[in-house]
N, C-alpha and C positions, 0 to 999 in steps of 0.2 A: 551792438549786434544782438546780444542775448535779449535785451528788452524788446527790440523790434520783433524778433522771432516769437517771443512770448505773447505780444499783443496780437500778432497775426494768427497764432494758434488759438488763442482765446476767442477771437472774433469768428474764426472758422467753426469752432465748437459751438459757439452761441447760435450761429446761423443754422448749423445742421441740426440743432436740438429742437428748433421750432419749425412748424409746417407752414408758417406764414399767415395763419388765420388767427385773428384777434379772438381770444376766447370769450370776450364780452360782446362781440358783434352778433347780430342775428344768425349769421352763418356758423360762427363758432359755437353758439349756444345750442342750435339745433343739431349740429354734428355731435356734440357731447351727449345730448339726450338720445339721439338715435343709436349711438354707440352703447350707451347704458341699456337701452331697450333690447338691442341685439344680444348683449351678454346675458341679460336676464332671461330672454326667450330661449337662448341656446342652453342655458342651465336647466330650464324647465323641460324642454324637449329632450335633453340628455337624460334626465331622470326617467322620462317615460319610455325612452328607447334603450335603456340599459347602459348607456355610456357613463352615467353617473349613478351611484346608489340612490334609490328612491328614499326620500325623507319627507314624510307628509307635512311636518311643520315647516320645513324649508320651502316645500312646494307652495303651500298656502301663502307664506310670506312673499315668495317670488311672484305669485299671481297678483297679489295686492300691489306690489311694487310695479309690475308691468302695467297694470290698469292705471295707476297714478301717472306713470310716465307717458302712457298713450294719450293723455289729455294735454300734454305740455308742448310738443314741438311746433304745433300749428301757429302759435302766437309769434313764432320767430321767423315766419315767412312774411317779409314786408310786402306792401302793396305792389311794388315794382321789383323786378328781378335785381338781386344784389350782385355785386362783383365778387370775384374770388373763385377758389377752386371748389365749386359746388357740384354735387352729383345730381342736382335737380335739373330736369329738362325745362325748357321755356314753357312747356305745356302747363306747368304748375300755375303760371301767371295768366296764361291764355285761356285756361279752362278751370277757373277757380271753383265754380259750382261743383264740378265733378271731383276735383281734388278734395274739397270740403266734405263731400258725400262719402268718399272713401275714408277720410279721417274719422267721421262719425261711425262708420261701419267698424273700424278698428276699435274705437272706444266701446262700442256695443259688445263686441265679442270678447274683449278683455274683461268687461263686466260679467259676462256669462261664465268666463273661466273662474273668476273670483267666487261666484255663486256655487259652481261645481266643487270648488276647493273647500267649501264650508261644510260639505256633507261628510261627517265623520263616521267611521274611519275612512280615510281616503283610499280609494281604489284606483290604481293607475289606469286600469281599463276604462273606468268611467270618466277619466280626465282626457283621454286621447281625443275624442271628438271635439270638445271645446278648444283644446290646444291646436288641433288641426285647423279649426276655424280661424284662430288667431294667425297662424302661419299663412293661411290662404289670404287673409286680409292684408297682411304685410306684402305678400307677393303681388297681389292685384295692384296695389299702389305703386310698387317698384316697377312693375311691367309698364304701366302707363306714364309714370312721372319721374323715374330715376334713370340717369345714364349709367350703364353698367360697364 
């Protein structure tokens, strides 16, 4: 009886610990990248809005990280819609040209943020506009292509 209960309990814990997405699948890889992008962006925005203490070195490092991440998720969108618990709308695959255009826009504005973060000493007021552009690029893509 004890063995059976232990096996059932371990199976239940194992199933509840995973969200059912293979981390090596295109869906799993892009989810991980987008989650990392969100965390990085929130930290940068938090520094500019006073939620976190402003640290110029950490901001500059975060801008570079965000720029690097902004170039990565697009390769994990296969030519046809994948199955799984994706937040992507069908429009991603139906309107690929527009989707890719918004991806390039994000890459461009994260590059501009990196450039702004290279002007020393860093002035949070000078970083607000490029950070707002990054957030607007994210929102534009989410509005058209993400299920909320």
